[in-house]
N, C-alpha and C positions, 0 to 999 in steps of 0.2 A: 561536640563530635564534626565533625566534618563530616557531607553528605559523599556519598559514592555513586554517580547514576551512570548504571548499563543497563537500561531499560529504551533503549534510544527508539525500537521501533513500535512502542508503546506511543510513544509521542516524544518531539525532541525540545529541550532550551530553546526559549526565544531569544536570539542574537541580540548585542546592542543597535547594531544598525539597525535592524527590525523595528525593534523600541522604540530609536528615533525617529522612523521616515513614521510611525503609525502615532505616534505623542504629537508631532508636528501637526498632521492632518486632521488629529481629533481637536486642536487648540483652532486651524484655520480652515476646514475644508469642512465646514457644516452642510454644503449644500444639497438638497435631493437629485440626484441623477435626470431626474424624471422632470425638474423643473427646466421653463423655457428662459429664464433668465440667466444674468452673469453668471451669481452665484449657483446657480444648477449648473451651467455649462461650465465651469469649474471644474464640479465633483465630476461630472460624466464624463472630461477630458482623461482625469486622471483613472477612469474605470478602464475609458479604454485605449489607454495607454501601457498600463498592465495587460489587459487582453495581447496586446501588440508584442509584450514580453515573451509572455509564454508561448506566444506564436512563433518568433523568433528559435525560441529553444528548442520546441521540438519540430519545426520545420514545414510548420501548417502554415494556414490561411487563419488571420485575428476571426475571422469570421463564423469560425468553426471549433472557439470556444466558448464554454456557456459556464458563467459561475452558480456555483452551488454551493451552501452550509458543508462541505465536508465529502470525502470518498464514497462514504454510504447513501448519500441522496442520489449524487451520480449515477452508482448503481443501480438503482431504483429508477432512475429517469429514464436511462436507458433500454433496461432488460423490460419494464411496463411498457416503453415504447414498441420495442421491436415485437412485441407479441401483439399488442392492441392496435399499434397503425403500421406495421412494415410487413405482417401476416408470418410473423414465424411461428410455426406450429411445433418444433421442437428444437430444443436445447440442450447442447453436447456439454456438460461441463465434469468437473470430480469430485469426489467427496473431502478434500482438504481444500475445498476452499473458503476464503474468508463469509463470515456468516452474514456479512451484507449481500454477497452472492447467493449462495444456499439456501436462506430463508426469503430472499424474494422469491427466487427460484419456485420453492415451496410453496408461497404463496399465488405465484401467478398458475403453475398447476392444479392449484384449487381452485382456481377461481374461473380457468378458463380451458382445464380440463388439457394442457399442452401435455408432450411428450419430454420426457426427460431422461438423457442416457448418459451416464456415468465412464467417461474413459478410464482404464486402467491405469492405475500410478504403483511403480515397486516401491519396493521397502526404502528406498530414500526419498523417497517423493518424489519422482522422475516419471515426466508422462510417456505413455507408452503411445508412441508416435505411430506406430502400424493399428493398434486394434481404434489410435483415432481416424484412421484412414476407413478400416472399417465399418466403425458406426458412420461416416460421412457418406460412404457408399450404401449403406444400410438401408437409409430412409427417403422418398420421395417427395417429403413434405420439404418446406423453408426451413431450415436450420440457422441456428446463431449458435455459436461455439464461445463459450466463457470460460476461460482458464487464467486465471493468474500469474502475472509478470515474476513476482518474487514470493513464496511463502513467507506469509510475515510470522511463521513460529520457527520454522526452517531452517527457511534463507533459500530454499531449492530455486532455481533459475532455466524459467521456460526459455525454449528457442522460439521467440514472436515471428520473427520472419517464418522459419517452418511452417509453424503452424499457420500464420498468415497466406504461404501459398497453398498451402492442404487446401484453407478454407474458399479460396480464389478458384482450386480447379475442379474445385466439388459444390460450386455455385452458392454458399454458404458464408454467412456475416459472422464476422470476429470481432468479440470485444474480450478487452482485457483489462481487470482491475491491476494499475501500476502504482500502485500509493504506497509500497514500500522501494521502488524505482526510481522517481522523479526528484529531478538533483540532484539523485548520485550516480544514475547511470548513464551515458549519452544516450538520448533516444531521437532519431531520426525517422520522424514517420514519414518524410518523404519516401523514403528506402525501405519502408518495411510496412506491408499492405498488413492493413488494420484499420476497422471502423470505427472504433467507439473505445476510449480510455477513459481512465479516473485520476485525480489526484487529490490529497487532502494537504496542506499547509503544515499542519502542526508535524508534520511527518520530513519537513525539513527546513529546521528551525523557522518556522512563519507561527501564526495567530493559530487559535482552533478555531472550530466555527466557521471555517471557509475551505473552500476546494472548486474545482472544476472539471466541468466533464468534456471531455475531446467526439466530438460528434462528425465524421467525413463530411463532407460540402457530397449534397444530395438526397439526407434524409432527412427528411421534416421531423421537428420533433414538437409533440403536443406537449402543454405542462402536464404536472400534477399534482401541481399546487395553483389556483386560480385565483384571481382577483386584480389580475393587470396583467398588463403588457410589457413587462418587462425582459431583458433578454432575448431582446426580439420575438416576445410569443413563448420562449419555452419553460420560464420559470416567473411566477408572478413576487411579489414584493418586491421592496427596496431595497437596490443595491449594499452589502455592508461595506461600505467606500473604504473606510478607514483598514478592514482588514484585507482586501483587496489590498489597496496599496503594501500593507506589511507581507501579502502572498509574492506577489511582484517581486519586491526587493529580497525576499530570502531565496527566490528562485530563481536570481539574475544573480545574484552571488556562489549558488552553488552551480551552476551551469558554467558559471567564470572559471570557477576553481576545481572543477571537478577530479581533475588530474589530479594536481598534488591531494586533495581530500581523501582520493581514492585509495593512495599508496600509503599514506599516514594513517587512517583506520586499517587497510590492512595489514600494515605491519602491527598495530596494536595486537588486530586478533591473532596476528602468526605468534607473537610475544605470549601471548595469554595461556594458545595453544600448548606452548613448550613448554610452559611455567605448571600445566595442569599435570602433562604428561608424566613431568620431571616429581612433582609432588605427591601425584593418586595413582594408587593401583585400581584396574577396572574400568577407569573412564573410558566411556567412547562418545560417539557424536552424532549425534537425529539427523539422518536425511544426508548426511556428507557434509554437513555442516564446516566440516575441518577444510575438505577440498575448496580451493581459493578459482578453481575453475571451473565449478559447477555450483556453488553457493554465492550469495553475496558477502561482499565485506562486512558489511554491519552488524549481520546473527549468527550467532554461536548458540547450537541446542546442546547442554552436556548433560547425559547420561551418567547417574552417580551409580556403581556398584550393587545400592540398595534401598530399598524404601526409607529415607530420613524426612517423616515426617513433617516435622517442624523446620526445618534444611530455611526456607524461604522468609520466615516469621523471625530466625535467629540472625539470619542477613540483617533483614530490617533494622532490629536492634542493635544491631552494631552501623547503622547507618549505611548501606550497601542497599542498593534499589534494583530487585532485576527481577523474572518473572519465571512463572510453571509451563508459561504460553500466551496466550491473547488476552491480551490487558481487555477487550470486550467482554469476555467470560470469566473474569475476577470472581470469586465466590461460587463457580459451577463443582458439583460435587461429582460430576461425570468425567472430571477430566480434559486434557485436550483430546477434541475432535480429528484433530490431525494424528498424533501420536497412538493414539487407540487405530487409525486406519492402517497406517504402516508399520507396526510395532508388532511383536509375537506378545499377547497378553504376557506374560514373566515380565517382558523388557517394557511395557508399558505401565507397570505397577510400580516400576523402580521410580525413583527421585528423577525427572528431569528438570532443566534451569535452563532457561535462555538469558543469555548475557547478549545485549544489543550496544553499540557502540557508536559515537562520535566522534566529529574533531576537536568537542573539545574535551575528552577523556586524555589519560596518561598512562604512560608506565607505571608512574607510581602508584597511581590508584590501581593498579591489575597485582603488584607486588602487597598490597593490602588486603587486597581479596584473599588473593592465595595463603595469606597469613590467618587471617578470619575463618578461614574454611579449615586449614590445617585445626584450628583450636576446637570447631564445630563438630570435625567428620572424625 
């Protein structure tokens, strides 16, 4: 039985080009980047080359990139520093953020007594920008706004330039979890007023366990991991050289091929939507995820007309991988915190499935999924 993988928002398959550079590095580049001899310097040079690759893709300085073990660590590093070292006393966020942000903010509130304000979102997961302005104007403390670029469950897009401009106007800092956007959307941070953002390699066909934080020049970052002076003192621990090299290759390919890949993946998503609409009655799409102008081309969150308790299980039995929400909360009996926030209770009780696509998927796979769904439903 062939496996059909439609859970790319959870993680993406590592592509051959990335496997090749990682394998080569593991066989030849074993030095510690902190060592001063030639073998160490070779490893250090490889790490710094990737830092420059990332900086070029995002239009920032390489000194503004800090390597981490992934997006969650990068979010923690930024949010904790904002409170502990940058004097932030109020964080404005939303109830539909990734748990890497929600749980970190909750812990900071518990530890430091900061004020946490939630900006309103509508039934489609869109931020109420007028309410954001109201919140920014309502406090005289130092503020950080933390809003994700692309919601990982429903694909809703944030207008980062607009939010960044509003933050500038009100003297607030702006952090965005951009994990679902890096290498999939063009991001020119030179033209976007943003102070902090994060990425995770496994979301764009790179290795797991490696990512980075972007920290705008001028902000000192104290480590949350102690024991060494790596990453200019921002993160202790020997760099994961091979994974960093793999991330660099994946990002380079993603940035170079972004236009053609976007067009192809959007065509897959549109094909899937048309097939669902033609074959099933009562289908709905959470968060306007069927609207190409408002959501990511990668994510389609489908709400079926009633509760099919075993739908994901039955899809899995047929070799089809999809998700009921974020992979980070698999096994949770509470369901999706995003859907519970934006949907009426009767709709939240219905079965929703997140299908998410990559350049490796095909229309033939979609045809198979449609036929399987017909049999199950």
